[in-house]
PDB file of N, CA, C and O in Angstrom, chain B, residues numbered from 101:
ATOM      1  N   UNK B 101     -17.049 -54.775-113.610  1.00  0.00           N
ATOM      2  CA  UNK B 101     -17.247 -55.326-114.927  1.00  0.00           C
ATOM      3  C   UNK B 101     -17.498 -56.835-114.803  1.00  0.00           C
ATOM      4  O   UNK B 101     -16.853 -57.515-114.004  1.00  0.00           O
ATOM      5  N   UNK B 102     -18.416 -57.336-115.581  1.00  0.00           N
ATOM      6  CA  UNK B 102     -18.759 -58.750-115.556  1.00  0.00           C
ATOM      7  C   UNK B 102     -17.825 -59.504-116.493  1.00  0.00           C
ATOM      8  O   UNK B 102     -17.597 -59.099-117.633  1.00  0.00           O
ATOM      9  N   UNK B 103     -17.292 -60.608-115.983  1.00  0.00           N
ATOM     10  CA  UNK B 103     -16.427 -61.466-116.786  1.00  0.00           C
ATOM     11  C   UNK B 103     -17.198 -62.719-117.164  1.00  0.00           C
ATOM     12  O   UNK B 103     -17.682 -63.441-116.293  1.00  0.00           O
ATOM     13  N   UNK B 104     -17.312 -62.976-118.449  1.00  0.00           N
ATOM     14  CA  UNK B 104     -18.048 -64.146-118.932  1.00  0.00           C
ATOM     15  C   UNK B 104     -17.063 -65.109-119.569  1.00  0.00           C
ATOM     16  O   UNK B 104     -16.303 -64.750-120.469  1.00  0.00           O
ATOM     17  N   UNK B 105     -17.096 -66.322-119.088  1.00  0.00           N
ATOM     18  CA  UNK B 105     -16.241 -67.368-119.633  1.00  0.00           C
ATOM     19  C   UNK B 105     -16.860 -67.887-120.935  1.00  0.00           C
ATOM     20  O   UNK B 105     -17.998 -68.356-120.925  1.00  0.00           O
ATOM     21  N   UNK B 106     -16.135 -67.811-122.052  1.00  0.00           N
ATOM     22  CA  UNK B 106     -16.679 -68.279-123.331  1.00  0.00           C
ATOM     23  C   UNK B 106     -17.095 -69.752-123.304  1.00  0.00           C
ATOM     24  O   UNK B 106     -18.082 -70.119-123.942  1.00  0.00           O
ATOM     25  N   UNK B 107     -16.363 -70.601-122.579  1.00  0.00           N
ATOM     26  CA  UNK B 107     -16.743 -72.004-122.498  1.00  0.00           C
ATOM     27  C   UNK B 107     -18.073 -72.192-121.772  1.00  0.00           C
ATOM     28  O   UNK B 107     -18.847 -73.085-122.118  1.00  0.00           O
ATOM     29  N   UNK B 108     -18.341 -71.363-120.778  1.00  0.00           N
ATOM     30  CA  UNK B 108     -19.622 -71.435-120.076  1.00  0.00           C
ATOM     31  C   UNK B 108     -20.764 -71.099-121.026  1.00  0.00           C
ATOM     32  O   UNK B 108     -21.781 -71.792-121.055  1.00  0.00           O
ATOM     33  N   UNK B 109     -20.594 -70.046-121.794  1.00  0.00           N
ATOM     34  CA  UNK B 109     -21.600 -69.675-122.794  1.00  0.00           C
ATOM     35  C   UNK B 109     -21.784 -70.822-123.783  1.00  0.00           C
ATOM     36  O   UNK B 109     -22.912 -71.165-124.136  1.00  0.00           O
ATOM     37  N   UNK B 110     -20.685 -71.409-124.225  1.00  0.00           N
ATOM     38  CA  UNK B 110     -20.747 -72.522-125.167  1.00  0.00           C
ATOM     39  C   UNK B 110     -21.469 -73.728-124.596  1.00  0.00           C
ATOM     40  O   UNK B 110     -22.279 -74.348-125.286  1.00  0.00           O
ATOM     41  N   UNK B 111     -21.187 -74.069-123.344  1.00  0.00           N
ATOM     42  CA  UNK B 111     -21.850 -75.214-122.724  1.00  0.00           C
ATOM     43  C   UNK B 111     -23.341 -74.970-122.532  1.00  0.00           C
ATOM     44  O   UNK B 111     -24.140 -75.884-122.736  1.00  0.00           O
ATOM     45  N   UNK B 112     -23.736 -73.757-122.145  1.00  0.00           N
ATOM     46  CA  UNK B 112     -25.158 -73.445-121.981  1.00  0.00           C
ATOM     47  C   UNK B 112     -25.856 -73.499-123.344  1.00  0.00           C
ATOM     48  O   UNK B 112     -26.944 -74.064-123.462  1.00  0.00           O
ATOM     49  N   UNK B 113     -25.237 -72.914-124.368  1.00  0.00           N
ATOM     50  CA  UNK B 113     -25.801 -72.975-125.714  1.00  0.00           C
ATOM     51  C   UNK B 113     -25.921 -74.424-126.179  1.00  0.00           C
ATOM     52  O   UNK B 113     -26.926 -74.807-126.777  1.00  0.00           O
ATOM     53  N   UNK B 114     -24.904 -75.218-125.906  1.00  0.00           N
ATOM     54  CA  UNK B 114     -24.907 -76.634-126.283  1.00  0.00           C
ATOM     55  C   UNK B 114     -26.053 -77.371-125.592  1.00  0.00           C
ATOM     56  O   UNK B 114     -26.755 -78.163-126.221  1.00  0.00           O
ATOM     57  N   UNK B 115     -26.236 -77.113-124.318  1.00  0.00           N
ATOM     58  CA  UNK B 115     -27.298 -77.761-123.564  1.00  0.00           C
ATOM     59  C   UNK B 115     -28.668 -77.441-124.158  1.00  0.00           C
ATOM     60  O   UNK B 115     -29.489 -78.334-124.368  1.00  0.00           O
ATOM     61  N   UNK B 116     -28.902 -76.164-124.425  1.00  0.00           N
ATOM     62  CA  UNK B 116     -30.208 -75.747-124.938  1.00  0.00           C
ATOM     63  C   UNK B 116     -30.481 -76.271-126.343  1.00  0.00           C
ATOM     64  O   UNK B 116     -31.564 -76.793-126.607  1.00  0.00           O
ATOM     65  N   UNK B 117     -29.516 -76.138-127.242  1.00  0.00           N
ATOM     66  CA  UNK B 117     -29.756 -76.564-128.626  1.00  0.00           C
ATOM     67  C   UNK B 117     -29.833 -78.084-128.739  1.00  0.00           C
ATOM     68  O   UNK B 117     -30.577 -78.604-129.570  1.00  0.00           O
ATOM     69  N   UNK B 118     -29.087 -78.787-127.929  1.00  0.00           N
ATOM     70  CA  UNK B 118     -29.145 -80.249-127.948  1.00  0.00           C
ATOM     71  C   UNK B 118     -30.453 -80.730-127.316  1.00  0.00           C
ATOM     72  O   UNK B 118     -31.101 -81.635-127.842  1.00  0.00           O
ATOM     73  N   UNK B 119     -30.832 -80.138-126.210  1.00  0.00           N
ATOM     74  CA  UNK B 119     -32.073 -80.524-125.526  1.00  0.00           C
ATOM     75  C   UNK B 119     -33.295 -80.272-126.406  1.00  0.00           C
ATOM     76  O   UNK B 119     -34.329 -80.914-126.217  1.00  0.00           O
ATOM     77  N   UNK B 120     -33.196 -79.361-127.352  1.00  0.00           N
ATOM     78  CA  UNK B 120     -34.318 -79.066-128.246  1.00  0.00           C
ATOM     79  C   UNK B 120     -34.730 -80.291-129.062  1.00  0.00           C
ATOM     80  O   UNK B 120     -35.873 -80.365-129.514  1.00  0.00           O
ATOM     81  N   UNK B 121     -33.833 -81.248-129.259  1.00  0.00           N
ATOM     82  CA  UNK B 121     -34.159 -82.443-130.033  1.00  0.00           C
ATOM     83  C   UNK B 121     -34.864 -83.516-129.211  1.00  0.00           C
ATOM     84  O   UNK B 121     -35.476 -84.420-129.780  1.00  0.00           O
ATOM     85  N   UNK B 122     -34.791 -83.435-127.905  1.00  0.00           N
ATOM     86  CA  UNK B 122     -35.388 -84.470-127.052  1.00  0.00           C
ATOM     87  C   UNK B 122     -36.898 -84.592-127.277  1.00  0.00           C
ATOM     88  O   UNK B 122     -37.381 -85.716-127.414  1.00  0.00           O
ATOM     89  N   UNK B 123     -37.668 -83.505-127.321  1.00  0.00           N
ATOM     90  CA  UNK B 123     -39.116 -83.664-127.561  1.00  0.00           C
ATOM     91  C   UNK B 123     -39.422 -84.318-128.914  1.00  0.00           C
ATOM     92  O   UNK B 123     -40.374 -85.092-129.016  1.00  0.00           O
ATOM     93  N   UNK B 124     -38.637 -84.022-129.945  1.00  0.00           N
ATOM     94  CA  UNK B 124     -38.867 -84.627-131.255  1.00  0.00           C
ATOM     95  C   UNK B 124     -38.589 -86.123-131.224  1.00  0.00           C
ATOM     96  O   UNK B 124     -39.372 -86.915-131.748  1.00  0.00           O
ATOM     97  N   UNK B 125     -37.476 -86.509-130.609  1.00  0.00           N
ATOM     98  CA  UNK B 125     -37.142 -87.927-130.499  1.00  0.00           C
ATOM     99  C   UNK B 125     -38.240 -88.653-129.725  1.00  0.00           C
ATOM    100  O   UNK B 125     -38.690 -89.725-130.131  1.00  0.00           O
ATOM    101  N   UNK B 126     -38.661 -88.070-128.624  1.00  0.00           N
ATOM    102  CA  UNK B 126     -39.689 -88.689-127.792  1.00  0.00           C
ATOM    103  C   UNK B 126     -41.003 -88.841-128.562  1.00  0.00           C
ATOM    104  O   UNK B 126     -41.634 -89.897-128.509  1.00  0.00           O
ATOM    105  N   UNK B 127     -41.411 -87.802-129.270  1.00  0.00           N
ATOM    106  CA  UNK B 127     -42.685 -87.841-130.007  1.00  0.00           C
ATOM    107  C   UNK B 127     -42.641 -88.898-131.105  1.00  0.00           C
ATOM    108  O   UNK B 127     -43.594 -89.660-131.271  1.00  0.00           O
ATOM    109  N   UNK B 128     -41.543 -88.949-131.854  1.00  0.00           N
ATOM    110  CA  UNK B 128     -41.431 -89.935-132.926  1.00  0.00           C
ATOM    111  C   UNK B 128     -41.430 -91.344-132.338  1.00  0.00           C
ATOM    112  O   UNK B 128     -42.097 -92.234-132.865  1.00  0.00           O
ATOM    113  N   UNK B 129     -40.696 -91.550-131.261  1.00  0.00           N
ATOM    114  CA  UNK B 129     -40.646 -92.867-130.630  1.00  0.00           C
ATOM    115  C   UNK B 129     -42.027 -93.290-130.124  1.00  0.00           C
ATOM    116  O   UNK B 129     -42.443 -94.435-130.306  1.00  0.00           O
ATOM    117  N   UNK B 130     -42.726 -92.359-129.492  1.00  0.00           N
ATOM    118  CA  UNK B 130     -44.022 -92.639-128.894  1.00  0.00           C
ATOM    119  C   UNK B 130     -45.093 -92.898-129.952  1.00  0.00           C
ATOM    120  O   UNK B 130     -45.887 -93.828-129.808  1.00  0.00           O
ATOM    121  N   UNK B 131     -45.126 -92.093-131.007  1.00  0.00           N
ATOM    122  CA  UNK B 131     -46.182 -92.204-132.018  1.00  0.00           C
ATOM    123  C   UNK B 131     -45.815 -93.117-133.183  1.00  0.00           C
ATOM    124  O   UNK B 131     -46.688 -93.559-133.930  1.00  0.00           O
ATOM    125  N   UNK B 132     -44.524 -93.398-133.337  1.00  0.00           N
ATOM    126  CA  UNK B 132     -44.017 -94.171-134.477  1.00  0.00           C
ATOM    127  C   UNK B 132     -44.394 -93.515-135.809  1.00  0.00           C
ATOM    128  O   UNK B 132     -44.481 -94.181-136.841  1.00  0.00           O
ATOM    129  N   UNK B 133     -44.615 -92.209-135.767  1.00  0.00           N
ATOM    130  CA  UNK B 133     -44.997 -91.473-136.969  1.00  0.00           C
ATOM    131  C   UNK B 133     -43.889 -90.502-137.368  1.00  0.00           C
ATOM    132  O   UNK B 133     -43.468 -89.656-136.579  1.00  0.00           O
ATOM    133  N   UNK B 134     -43.430 -90.641-138.604  1.00  0.00           N
ATOM    134  CA  UNK B 134     -42.410 -89.727-139.133  1.00  0.00           C
ATOM    135  C   UNK B 134     -42.862 -89.113-140.454  1.00  0.00           C
ATOM    136  O   UNK B 134     -42.058 -88.540-141.189  1.00  0.00           O
ATOM    137  N   UNK B 135     -44.132 -89.235-140.746  1.00  0.00           N
ATOM    138  CA  UNK B 135     -44.676 -88.774-142.016  1.00  0.00           C
ATOM    139  C   UNK B 135     -44.379 -87.298-142.285  1.00  0.00           C
ATOM    140  O   UNK B 135     -44.081 -86.934-143.422  1.00  0.00           O
ATOM    141  N   UNK B 136     -44.452 -86.463-141.287  1.00  0.00           N
ATOM    142  CA  UNK B 136     -44.259 -85.026-141.471  1.00  0.00           C
ATOM    143  C   UNK B 136     -42.815 -84.577-141.287  1.00  0.00           C
ATOM    144  O   UNK B 136     -42.542 -83.376-141.268  1.00  0.00           O
ATOM    145  N   UNK B 137     -41.890 -85.516-141.152  1.00  0.00           N
ATOM    146  CA  UNK B 137     -40.474 -85.170-140.991  1.00  0.00           C
ATOM    147  C   UNK B 137     -39.783 -85.323-142.336  1.00  0.00           C
ATOM    148  O   UNK B 137     -39.917 -86.350-143.002  1.00  0.00           O
ATOM    149  N   UNK B 138     -39.050 -84.303-142.725  1.00  0.00           N
ATOM    150  CA  UNK B 138     -38.352 -84.303-144.004  1.00  0.00           C
ATOM    151  C   UNK B 138     -37.069 -85.125-143.930  1.00  0.00           C
ATOM    152  O   UNK B 138     -36.167 -84.811-143.154  1.00  0.00           O
ATOM    153  N   UNK B 139     -36.993 -86.176-144.739  1.00  0.00           N
ATOM    154  CA  UNK B 139     -35.798 -87.003-144.804  1.00  0.00           C
ATOM    155  C   UNK B 139     -34.619 -86.181-145.307  1.00  0.00           C
ATOM    156  O   UNK B 139     -33.519 -86.280-144.763  1.00  0.00           O
ATOM    157  N   UNK B 140     -34.836 -85.374-146.335  1.00  0.00           N
ATOM    158  CA  UNK B 140     -33.764 -84.538-146.891  1.00  0.00           C
ATOM    159  C   UNK B 140     -33.196 -83.571-145.867  1.00  0.00           C
ATOM    160  O   UNK B 140     -31.981 -83.384-145.790  1.00  0.00           O
ATOM    161  N   UNK B 141     -34.073 -82.955-145.078  1.00  0.00           N
ATOM    162  CA  UNK B 141     -33.625 -82.004-144.056  1.00  0.00           C
ATOM    163  C   UNK B 141     -32.753 -82.709-143.037  1.00  0.00           C
ATOM    164  O   UNK B 141     -31.696 -82.197-142.666  1.00  0.00           O
ATOM    165  N   UNK B 142     -33.183 -83.886-142.575  1.00  0.00           N
ATOM    166  CA  UNK B 142     -32.393 -84.593-141.567  1.00  0.00           C
ATOM    167  C   UNK B 142     -31.070 -85.103-142.128  1.00  0.00           C
ATOM    168  O   UNK B 142     -30.068 -85.122-141.412  1.00  0.00           O
ATOM    169  N   UNK B 143     -31.046 -85.515-143.387  1.00  0.00           N
ATOM    170  CA  UNK B 143     -29.783 -85.935-144.002  1.00  0.00           C
ATOM    171  C   UNK B 143     -28.800 -84.773-144.086  1.00  0.00           C
ATOM    172  O   UNK B 143     -27.623 -84.921-143.758  1.00  0.00           O
ATOM    173  N   UNK B 144     -29.289 -83.618-144.527  1.00  0.00           N
ATOM    174  CA  UNK B 144     -28.436 -82.428-144.588  1.00  0.00           C
ATOM    175  C   UNK B 144     -28.001 -81.982-143.189  1.00  0.00           C
ATOM    176  O   UNK B 144     -26.844 -81.623-142.971  1.00  0.00           O
ATOM    177  N   UNK B 145     -28.935 -82.011-142.258  1.00  0.00           N
ATOM    178  CA  UNK B 145     -28.641 -81.568-140.905  1.00  0.00           C
ATOM    179  C   UNK B 145     -27.575 -82.454-140.255  1.00  0.00           C
ATOM    180  O   UNK B 145     -26.619 -81.947-139.668  1.00  0.00           O
ATOM    181  N   UNK B 146     -27.739 -83.766-140.358  1.00  0.00           N
ATOM    182  CA  UNK B 146     -26.759 -84.686-139.777  1.00  0.00           C
ATOM    183  C   UNK B 146     -25.387 -84.473-140.408  1.00  0.00           C
ATOM    184  O   UNK B 146     -24.367 -84.516-139.719  1.00  0.00           O
ATOM    185  N   UNK B 147     -25.365 -84.245-141.715  1.00  0.00           N
ATOM    186  CA  UNK B 147     -24.081 -83.980-142.389  1.00  0.00           C
ATOM    187  C   UNK B 147     -23.413 -82.739-141.809  1.00  0.00           C
ATOM    188  O   UNK B 147     -22.213 -82.745-141.536  1.00  0.00           O
ATOM    189  N   UNK B 148     -24.187 -81.682-141.624  1.00  0.00           N
ATOM    190  CA  UNK B 148     -23.651 -80.454-141.041  1.00  0.00           C
ATOM    191  C   UNK B 148     -23.190 -80.646-139.612  1.00  0.00           C
ATOM    192  O   UNK B 148     -22.130 -80.150-139.229  1.00  0.00           O
ATOM    193  N   UNK B 149     -23.972 -81.358-138.821  1.00  0.00           N
ATOM    194  CA  UNK B 149     -23.606 -81.611-137.424  1.00  0.00           C
ATOM    195  C   UNK B 149     -22.312 -82.422-137.342  1.00  0.00           C
ATOM    196  O   UNK B 149     -21.463 -82.161-136.490  1.00  0.00           O
ATOM    197  N   UNK B 150     -22.167 -83.404-138.228  1.00  0.00           N
ATOM    198  CA  UNK B 150     -20.948 -84.208-138.224  1.00  0.00           C
ATOM    199  C   UNK B 150     -19.726 -83.356-138.585  1.00  0.00           C
ATOM    200  O   UNK B 150     -18.641 -83.562-138.041  1.00  0.00           O
ATOM    201  N   UNK B 151     -19.903 -82.401-139.501  1.00  0.00           N
ATOM    202  CA  UNK B 151     -18.803 -81.486-139.830  1.00  0.00           C
ATOM    203  C   UNK B 151     -18.483 -80.562-138.656  1.00  0.00           C
ATOM    204  O   UNK B 151     -17.315 -80.278-138.392  1.00  0.00           O
ATOM    205  N   UNK B 152     -19.514 -80.091-137.950  1.00  0.00           N
ATOM    206  CA  UNK B 152     -19.288 -79.281-136.743  1.00  0.00           C
ATOM    207  C   UNK B 152     -18.555 -80.093-135.683  1.00  0.00           C
ATOM    208  O   UNK B 152     -17.675 -79.579-134.992  1.00  0.00           O
ATOM    209  N   UNK B 153     -18.926 -81.371-135.560  1.00  0.00           N
ATOM    210  CA  UNK B 153     -18.248 -82.248-134.612  1.00  0.00           C
ATOM    211  C   UNK B 153     -16.774 -82.386-134.979  1.00  0.00           C
ATOM    212  O   UNK B 153     -15.907 -82.284-134.111  1.00  0.00           O
ATOM    213  N   UNK B 154     -16.488 -82.617-136.245  1.00  0.00           N
ATOM    214  CA  UNK B 154     -15.099 -82.707-136.706  1.00  0.00           C
ATOM    215  C   UNK B 154     -14.356 -81.399-136.436  1.00  0.00           C
ATOM    216  O   UNK B 154     -13.204 -81.415-136.001  1.00  0.00           O
ATOM    217  N   UNK B 155     -15.008 -80.278-136.691  1.00  0.00           N
ATOM    218  CA  UNK B 155     -14.428 -78.967-136.429  1.00  0.00           C
ATOM    219  C   UNK B 155     -14.069 -78.823-134.945  1.00  0.00           C
ATOM    220  O   UNK B 155     -12.978 -78.366-134.602  1.00  0.00           O
ATOM    221  N   UNK B 156     -14.997 -79.218-134.077  1.00  0.00           N
ATOM    222  CA  UNK B 156     -14.736 -79.164-132.638  1.00  0.00           C
ATOM    223  C   UNK B 156     -13.580 -80.055-132.232  1.00  0.00           C
ATOM    224  O   UNK B 156     -12.770 -79.682-131.384  1.00  0.00           O
ATOM    225  N   UNK B 157     -13.500 -81.235-132.836  1.00  0.00           N
ATOM    226  CA  UNK B 157     -12.396 -82.149-132.530  1.00  0.00           C
ATOM    227  C   UNK B 157     -11.073 -81.541-132.979  1.00  0.00           C
ATOM    228  O   UNK B 157     -10.081 -81.600-132.251  1.00  0.00           O
ATOM    229  N   UNK B 158     -11.054 -80.962-134.165  1.00  0.00           N
ATOM    230  CA  UNK B 158      -9.824 -80.340-134.670  1.00  0.00           C
ATOM    231  C   UNK B 158      -9.369 -79.178-133.794  1.00  0.00           C
ATOM    232  O   UNK B 158      -8.171 -78.958-133.615  1.00  0.00           O
ATOM    233  N   UNK B 159     -10.334 -78.434-133.247  1.00  0.00           N
ATOM    234  CA  UNK B 159     -10.012 -77.309-132.361  1.00  0.00           C
ATOM    235  C   UNK B 159      -9.829 -77.741-130.902  1.00  0.00           C
ATOM    236  O   UNK B 159      -9.365 -76.956-130.074  1.00  0.00           O
ATOM    237  N   UNK B 160     -10.188 -78.965-130.596  1.00  0.00           N
ATOM    238  CA  UNK B 160     -10.236 -79.464-129.219  1.00  0.00           C
ATOM    239  C   UNK B 160     -11.108 -78.528-128.367  1.00  0.00           C
ATOM    240  O   UNK B 160     -10.718 -78.087-127.286  1.00  0.00           O
ATOM    241  N   UNK B 161     -12.292 -78.251-128.897  1.00  0.00           N
ATOM    242  CA  UNK B 161     -13.250 -77.381-128.218  1.00  0.00           C
ATOM    243  C   UNK B 161     -14.375 -78.246-127.647  1.00  0.00           C
ATOM    244  O   UNK B 161     -15.255 -78.701-128.377  1.00  0.00           O
ATOM    245  N   UNK B 162     -14.331 -78.465-126.334  1.00  0.00           N
ATOM    246  CA  UNK B 162     -15.290 -79.362-125.701  1.00  0.00           C
ATOM    247  C   UNK B 162     -16.737 -78.934-125.853  1.00  0.00           C
ATOM    248  O   UNK B 162     -17.589 -79.798-126.060  1.00  0.00           O
ATOM    249  N   UNK B 163     -17.069 -77.645-125.762  1.00  0.00           N
ATOM    250  CA  UNK B 163     -18.477 -77.280-125.976  1.00  0.00           C
ATOM    251  C   UNK B 163     -18.962 -77.700-127.367  1.00  0.00           C
ATOM    252  O   UNK B 163     -20.085 -78.187-127.503  1.00  0.00           O
ATOM    253  N   UNK B 164     -18.146 -77.522-128.385  1.00  0.00           N
ATOM    254  CA  UNK B 164     -18.531 -77.897-129.746  1.00  0.00           C
ATOM    255  C   UNK B 164     -18.598 -79.413-129.877  1.00  0.00           C
ATOM    256  O   UNK B 164     -19.527 -79.939-130.488  1.00  0.00           O
ATOM    257  N   UNK B 165     -17.633 -80.112-129.318  1.00  0.00           N
ATOM    258  CA  UNK B 165     -17.594 -81.572-129.400  1.00  0.00           C
ATOM    259  C   UNK B 165     -18.804 -82.188-128.701  1.00  0.00           C
ATOM    260  O   UNK B 165     -19.490 -83.032-129.278  1.00  0.00           O
ATOM    261  N   UNK B 166     -19.066 -81.780-127.488  1.00  0.00           N
ATOM    262  CA  UNK B 166     -20.171 -82.360-126.716  1.00  0.00           C
ATOM    263  C   UNK B 166     -21.517 -82.027-127.355  1.00  0.00           C
ATOM    264  O   UNK B 166     -22.361 -82.906-127.528  1.00  0.00           O
ATOM    265  N   UNK B 167     -21.714 -80.760-127.705  1.00  0.00           N
ATOM    266  CA  UNK B 167     -22.990 -80.345-128.287  1.00  0.00           C
ATOM    267  C   UNK B 167     -23.284 -81.099-129.570  1.00  0.00           C
ATOM    268  O   UNK B 167     -24.383 -81.624-129.751  1.00  0.00           O
ATOM    269  N   UNK B 168     -22.311 -81.152-130.454  1.00  0.00           N
ATOM    270  CA  UNK B 168     -22.557 -81.778-131.742  1.00  0.00           C
ATOM    271  C   UNK B 168     -22.542 -83.299-131.663  1.00  0.00           C
ATOM    272  O   UNK B 168     -23.209 -83.961-132.458  1.00  0.00           O
ATOM    273  N   UNK B 169     -21.804 -83.860-130.730  1.00  0.00           N
ATOM    274  CA  UNK B 169     -21.869 -85.300-130.513  1.00  0.00           C
ATOM    275  C   UNK B 169     -23.256 -85.725-130.039  1.00  0.00           C
ATOM    276  O   UNK B 169     -23.832 -86.678-130.563  1.00  0.00           O
ATOM    277  N   UNK B 170     -23.787 -85.018-129.052  1.00  0.00           N
ATOM    278  CA  UNK B 170     -25.126 -85.324-128.539  1.00  0.00           C
ATOM    279  C   UNK B 170     -26.206 -85.028-129.575  1.00  0.00           C
ATOM    280  O   UNK B 170     -27.147 -85.807-129.728  1.00  0.00           O
ATOM    281  N   UNK B 171     -26.079 -83.916-130.284  1.00  0.00           N
ATOM    282  CA  UNK B 171     -27.057 -83.574-131.312  1.00  0.00           C
ATOM    283  C   UNK B 171     -27.044 -84.613-132.420  1.00  0.00           C
ATOM    284  O   UNK B 171     -28.099 -84.983-132.935  1.00  0.00           O
ATOM    285  N   UNK B 172     -25.860 -85.088-132.794  1.00  0.00           N
ATOM    286  CA  UNK B 172     -25.763 -86.132-133.819  1.00  0.00           C
ATOM    287  C   UNK B 172     -26.486 -87.397-133.360  1.00  0.00           C
ATOM    288  O   UNK B 172     -27.165 -88.043-134.158  1.00  0.00           O
ATOM    289  N   UNK B 173     -26.348 -87.753-132.093  1.00  0.00           N
ATOM    290  CA  UNK B 173     -27.046 -88.940-131.574  1.00  0.00           C
ATOM    291  C   UNK B 173     -28.564 -88.763-131.606  1.00  0.00           C
ATOM    292  O   UNK B 173     -29.291 -89.655-132.044  1.00  0.00           O
ATOM    293  N   UNK B 174     -29.030 -87.616-131.141  1.00  0.00           N
ATOM    294  CA  UNK B 174     -30.476 -87.385-131.089  1.00  0.00           C
ATOM    295  C   UNK B 174     -31.084 -87.247-132.482  1.00  0.00           C
ATOM    296  O   UNK B 174     -32.094 -87.882-132.786  1.00  0.00           O
ATOM    297  N   UNK B 175     -30.474 -86.419-133.326  1.00  0.00           N
ATOM    298  CA  UNK B 175     -30.989 -86.251-134.684  1.00  0.00           C
ATOM    299  C   UNK B 175     -30.810 -87.541-135.477  1.00  0.00           C
ATOM    300  O   UNK B 175     -31.641 -87.878-136.320  1.00  0.00           O
ATOM    301  N   UNK B 176     -29.729 -88.256-135.205  1.00  0.00           N
ATOM    302  CA  UNK B 176     -29.514 -89.547-135.850  1.00  0.00           C
ATOM    303  C   UNK B 176     -30.591 -90.545-135.466  1.00  0.00           C
ATOM    304  O   UNK B 176     -31.012 -91.351-136.296  1.00  0.00           O
ATOM    305  N   UNK B 177     -31.041 -90.501-134.218  1.00  0.00           N
ATOM    306  CA  UNK B 177     -32.126 -91.378-133.778  1.00  0.00           C
ATOM    307  C   UNK B 177     -33.401 -91.084-134.554  1.00  0.00           C
ATOM    308  O   UNK B 177     -34.104 -92.007-134.967  1.00  0.00           O
ATOM    309  N   UNK B 178     -33.704 -89.802-134.754  1.00  0.00           N
ATOM    310  CA  UNK B 178     -34.879 -89.434-135.546  1.00  0.00           C
ATOM    311  C   UNK B 178     -34.714 -89.930-136.987  1.00  0.00           C
ATOM    312  O   UNK B 178     -35.655 -90.460-137.577  1.00  0.00           O
ATOM    313  N   UNK B 179     -33.533 -89.758-137.538  1.00  0.00           N
ATOM    314  CA  UNK B 179     -33.270 -90.201-138.904  1.00  0.00           C
ATOM    315  C   UNK B 179     -33.442 -91.717-139.036  1.00  0.00           C
ATOM    316  O   UNK B 179     -34.050 -92.191-139.995  1.00  0.00           O
ATOM    317  N   UNK B 180     -32.915 -92.468-138.088  1.00  0.00           N
ATOM    318  CA  UNK B 180     -33.066 -93.936-138.115  1.00  0.00           C
ATOM    319  C   UNK B 180     -34.543 -94.315-138.010  1.00  0.00           C
ATOM    320  O   UNK B 180     -35.013 -95.208-138.715  1.00  0.00           O
ATOM    321  N   UNK B 181     -35.265 -93.636-137.131  1.00  0.00           N
ATOM    322  CA  UNK B 181     -36.705 -93.922-137.002  1.00  0.00           C
ATOM    323  C   UNK B 181     -37.460 -93.533-138.256  1.00  0.00           C
ATOM    324  O   UNK B 181     -38.403 -94.218-138.654  1.00  0.00           O
ATOM    325  N   UNK B 182     -37.055 -92.437-138.883  1.00  0.00           N
ATOM    326  CA  UNK B 182     -37.679 -92.009-140.146  1.00  0.00           C
ATOM    327  C   UNK B 182     -37.550 -93.107-141.187  1.00  0.00           C
ATOM    328  O   UNK B 182     -38.503 -93.394-141.911  1.00  0.00           O
ATOM    329  N   UNK B 183     -36.393 -93.712-141.265  1.00  0.00           N
ATOM    330  CA  UNK B 183     -36.142 -94.772-142.245  1.00  0.00           C
ATOM    331  C   UNK B 183     -36.832 -96.079-141.818  1.00  0.00           C
ATOM    332  O   UNK B 183     -37.353 -96.807-142.663  1.00  0.00           O
ATOM    333  N   UNK B 184     -36.836 -96.373-140.521  1.00  0.00           N
ATOM    334  CA  UNK B 184     -37.353 -97.650-140.009  1.00  0.00           C
ATOM    335  C   UNK B 184     -38.876 -97.721-139.909  1.00  0.00           C
ATOM    336  O   UNK B 184     -39.457 -98.782-140.139  1.00  0.00           O
ATOM    337  N   UNK B 185     -39.523 -96.626-139.574  1.00  0.00           N
ATOM    338  CA  UNK B 185     -40.969 -96.644-139.283  1.00  0.00           C
ATOM    339  C   UNK B 185     -41.833 -96.425-140.513  1.00  0.00           C
ATOM    340  O   UNK B 185     -42.966 -95.961-140.385  1.00  0.00           O
ATOM    341  N   UNK B 186     -41.347 -96.736-141.670  1.00  0.00           N
ATOM    342  CA  UNK B 186     -42.139 -96.534-142.905  1.00  0.00           C
ATOM    343  C   UNK B 186     -43.249 -97.514-143.021  1.00  0.00           C
ATOM    344  O   UNK B 186     -44.002 -97.480-143.994  1.00  0.00           O
TER     345      UNK B 186
END
């Protein structure tokens, strides 16, 4: 029988979902264009990610803390660029 460590699954999921934001951050930084990015979506998304981060902190769950901390930084960078590059 295969034994799967839940934290390993969490860390792999965290890596993949967080890394998904890297191409968006890079493209926005490179092109300085945020015209097609929804400000409302990013505001809602960052709010949700921050709540997930708080949830992870309350549970002391490192996969949740790391994933949402990094995602907040990357999505936050897009949000700052969205506001700045007008």
